[in-house]
C-alpha positions in Angstrom: 0.1 -0.1 -0.1 1.6 3.5 -0.8 1.4 5.9 2.0 -1.2 8.4 1.7 -0.4 11.9 0.1 -2.6 14.8 0.7 -4.0 15.7 -2.6 -3.1 19.3 -3.8 -5.7 21.5 -4.7 -5.6 23.1 -8.0 -4.3 26.6 -7.8 -3.3 26.0 -3.9 0.4 27.5 -4.7 -1.0 30.0 -6.6 -0.5 32.7 -3.8 3.1 31.7 -3.2 3.7 32.1 -7.2 2.7 35.6 -7.2 4.6 36.3 -4.1 7.8 35.0 -6.1 7.1 36.9 -8.8 6.1 40.0 -6.9 9.7 39.5 -5.5 11.5 38.8 -8.4 10.2 41.8 -10.1 11.0 44.2 -7.1 14.6 42.7 -7.1 15.1 43.3 -11.0 13.6 47.0 -10.3 16.0 47.8 -7.6 19.0 46.4 -9.7 17.8 48.5 -12.7 17.9 51.5 -10.7 21.0 53.0 -12.7 18.9 52.4 -16.0 15.9 54.0 -14.6 18.0 57.1 -13.3 19.0 57.3 -17.1 15.8 57.2 -18.2 14.7 59.9 -15.7 17.4 62.2 -16.5 16.4 61.7 -20.4 12.7 62.7 -19.3 13.9 65.8 -17.5 15.9 67.3 -20.2 13.0 66.5 -22.8 10.9 68.5 -20.4 13.0 71.4 -20.2 13.1 71.5 -24.2 9.5 70.2 -25.1 6.4 72.2 -26.7 4.1 73.2 -24.1 1.0 75.4 -24.5 1.4 79.1 -25.0 -2.0 80.7 -24.8 -3.5 81.7 -21.7 -5.8 78.9 -19.8 -9.4 79.6 -20.0 -10.7 77.2 -17.4 -14.3 78.1 -17.2 -17.2 76.8 -19.4 -20.3 78.8 -19.1 -23.9 77.0 -18.4 -26.5 76.4 -15.4 -25.7 75.2 -12.0 -22.0 75.3 -12.6 -19.8 72.7 -11.0 -16.3 72.6 -10.2 -13.1 70.3 -11.3 -9.5 70.5 -9.5 -7.0 68.6 -11.8 -3.4 67.7 -9.9 -1.1 66.2 -12.5 2.0 66.4 -14.7 2.1 66.2 -18.4 -1.5 65.7 -19.1 -2.4 68.8 -17.3 0.6 70.9 -18.2 -0.1 70.2 -21.9 3.2 68.2 -23.0 3.5 68.4 -26.8 0.4 70.6 -27.7 0.1 74.5 -28.2 -3.2 75.3 -26.8 -4.4 74.8 -23.3 -7.7 73.5 -24.9 -5.6 70.4 -26.0 -4.8 69.4 -22.8 -6.2 66.1 -21.4 -7.4 68.2 -18.2 -9.5 70.8 -20.8 -10.7 68.2 -22.8 -12.0 66.4 -19.9 -13.4 69.5 -18.5 -15.4 70.0 -21.8 -16.6 66.1 -22.4 -17.8 66.6 -18.7 -19.8 69.8 -19.0 -21.6 68.6 -22.3 -22.3 65.2 -20.9 -23.6 66.8 -17.6 -25.3 69.7 -19.4 -24.2 72.1 -16.8 -21.3 74.9 -16.7 -18.1 74.2 -15.3 -14.8 75.8 -14.1 -11.5 74.2 -13.2 -8.1 74.9 -11.2 -4.9 73.0 -12.2 -2.2 72.1 -10.1 0.8 71.0 -12.7 4.6 70.7 -13.1 5.9 68.2 -15.9 7.7 66.3 -13.2 5.4 66.7 -10.6 5.2 63.4 -8.2 2.7 62.1 -6.0 5.1 63.1 -2.8 5.7 66.5 -4.1 2.0 67.0 -4.7 1.0 66.4 -1.1 3.8 68.5 0.2 2.4 71.6 -1.6 1.1 74.3 0.6 -2.5 74.3 -1.1 -3.7 71.8 -3.9 -6.2 74.4 -5.0 -9.4 72.1 -4.4 -11.6 74.7 -2.6 -14.6 74.6 -3.8 -14.2 71.3 -6.2 -16.9 68.9 -6.6 -14.4 66.1 -7.9 -10.6 66.2 -8.2 -8.7 64.4 -11.0 -5.4 63.1 -10.3 -3.0 62.3 -13.5 -0.1 61.7 -11.7 2.6 59.0 -11.7 5.0 59.3 -15.0 7.8 61.0 -12.9 7.0 58.3 -10.2 7.7 55.4 -13.0 11.0 56.7 -13.8 12.1 57.5 -10.2 11.0 54.3 -9.3 8.8 54.9 -6.5 7.8 51.9 -4.4 3.8 51.0 -4.4 3.9 51.4 -0.8 5.2 55.1 -0.9 3.1 55.6 -3.8 0.0 54.4 -2.2 0.7 56.1 1.0 1.1 59.4 -1.2 -2.6 58.6 -3.0 -4.1 58.5 0.3 -2.5 61.3 1.9 -3.4 63.3 -1.4 -7.3 62.2 -1.1 -7.0 63.5 3.0 -5.7 66.4 1.6 -8.3 67.1 -0.6 -11.0 66.6 1.6 -9.7 69.0 3.8 -9.6 72.0 1.4 -13.1 70.6 -0.9 -14.8 69.1 2.2 -15.3 65.2 3.0 -18.0 64.5 0.3 -15.7 65.3 -2.9 -15.0 62.6 -5.1 -11.6 62.0 -6.3 -10.8 60.2 -9.5 -7.2 58.9 -10.1 -6.5 58.0 -13.6 -4.0 55.0 -14.2 -1.0 55.4 -15.9 -0.6 55.8 -19.7 1.7 52.7 -21.6 5.0 55.1 -21.2 7.2 52.5 -22.6 5.4 52.7 -25.9 5.6 56.5 -26.4 9.2 56.2 -27.9 11.6 53.7 -29.1 13.7 52.0 -25.9 15.4 49.2 -25.5 13.1 45.4 -24.8 14.8 45.3 -21.6 13.9 49.0 -20.2 10.3 48.9 -22.0 10.0 45.5 -19.8 11.2 47.2 -16.8 8.8 50.6 -17.3 5.8 48.3 -18.0 6.3 46.4 -14.7 6.8 49.4 -12.6 3.8 50.8 -14.3 1.7 47.4 -13.2 2.8 47.9 -9.8 1.9 51.5 -9.3 -1.5 50.8 -10.9 -2.2 48.1 -8.7 -1.7 50.3 -5.7 -4.1 52.8 -6.9 -6.4 50.3 -7.7 -6.1 49.5 -4.0 -6.7 52.8 -2.5 -10.1 52.9 -4.6 -11.0 49.9 -3.4 -10.7 51.1 0.0 -11.2 54.8 0.1 -15.0 55.9 -0.3 -15.4 58.2 -3.2 -12.1 57.3 -4.9 -12.4 56.0 -8.4 -9.3 54.6 -10.4 -9.4 54.6 -13.9 -7.3 52.6 -16.4 -5.7 54.5 -19.3 -7.9 53.6 -22.5 -6.7 50.7 -24.8 -4.8 51.9 -28.0 -6.1 50.3 -31.3 -3.2 50.3 -33.4 -3.8 47.3 -35.8 -0.6 45.9 -35.0 1.4 49.0 -35.4 4.1 50.1 -33.2 2.8 53.0 -30.7 5.7 55.3 -32.0 5.0 55.1 -35.6 1.5 56.7 -35.0 1.9 58.3 -31.8 1.6 62.1 -31.4 0.9 63.9 -27.7 -2.3 65.5 -29.2 -3.8 62.1 -29.5 -2.3 61.3 -26.2 -4.3 64.2 -24.4 -7.4 63.4 -26.6 -7.6 59.6 -26.0 -7.0 60.4 -22.3 -9.7 62.7 -22.2 -12.0 60.5 -23.9 -11.3 57.6 -21.4 -11.5 59.9 -18.3 -14.6 62.2 -18.7 -17.2 59.5 -18.4 -15.9 58.3 -14.7 -15.5 62.2 -13.7 -18.8 62.7 -15.1 -20.3 59.6 -13.2 -18.4 60.8 -9.9 -20.1 64.2 -10.1 -23.6 62.6 -10.5 -22.8 60.7 -7.4 -21.4 63.6 -5.3 -24.9 65.2 -6.3 -27.0 62.5 -5.3 -25.5 62.3 -2.0 -25.6 65.8 -1.1 -29.1 65.9 -2.1 -29.7 63.0 0.0 -27.8 64.8 2.8 -30.1 67.8 2.2 -33.4 65.7 2.2 -32.4 64.2 5.9 -31.6 67.7 6.9 -35.1 69.2 6.0 -36.8 66.3 7.1 -35.1 66.9 10.8 -35.9 70.4 10.9 -39.4 69.6 9.8 -39.5 67.2 12.8 -38.0 69.7 15.2 -40.2 72.1 14.6 -43.5 69.9 14.8 -41.8 68.8 18.1 -41.2 72.5 19.4 -44.8 73.4 18.4 -46.5 70.4 20.2 -44.7 71.3 23.7 -44.9 75.3 23.6 -46.9 76.6 26.5 -50.5 76.6 25.8 -49.8 74.1 22.8 -51.2 70.4 23.4 -49.6 68.0 25.8 -48.4 64.8 24.7 -48.5 61.8 26.9 -46.4 58.8 26.8 -49.1 56.9 24.8 -48.9 59.5 22.2 -52.3 61.0 22.6 -53.2 64.3 24.2 -54.7 64.5 27.9 -58.5 64.7 28.3 -58.4 68.2 28.6 -57.1 69.0 25.5 -58.5 66.1 23.6 -62.0 68.7 23.7 -60.0 71.7 22.7 -58.6 69.8 19.5 -61.5 68.4 18.3 -63.2 72.0 18.8 -60.4 73.4 16.8 
């Protein structure tokens, strides 16, 4: 008779494999720090010589019952590669949201081409006062700076807390997941794999924040449909801004609608409470009917009630 061996359940070693894969990825990224530093320096130099909007910002769309957004981000808000602020991800998102909501809209922008999540939370103000929803488009510099998922997650949670200190506890927060940075220009295969792995780690941390923080939404970058061609063969920054806005706008509009519903519910509950308090005050005022514990007026008052 063969000794009995416990049957291994299908997938029982899956968590161990995932842990091993995460550890291997983290070790590889740590070993690749010099490569990331090189690409971060290249990125900084590109930002210093790149095209950005030269016109004045016009962060206002006229319309009834205006709402307010606050954008916090790097190249998508600063407008890398386009000459007009109307072509940035933030402006195009705002325009689509205003059209969807059929309402006026104004917005603020906190931006720098190299803005990181950690730097954002250390700013004196996030310019979120009066905002109904805040849209976060960070992470490119964090990828190249090899920000750890734990640090990224902690910064995002602190950013949500800071936003709500400025804009109020019911403000919605929409966090954009990262674009496929490694596809935006030709880079060696190893660097492409490492950058893609780092993006995946930060996006997973973003989704954890959204899953555990009330009123926070994570929005994936929209898929690129290139018919098998390399992204850099067709890529333009104007296309990136447009596609990103197309992917973000529905989630931002939905977040604003949710904020409106919650605020309306709070107002209804407040109004009902005021009416109840008024009724109680009227019932117990001097000369008014006296209510017994059973909920009925006493005998002396019953007659006056029926006669009135």
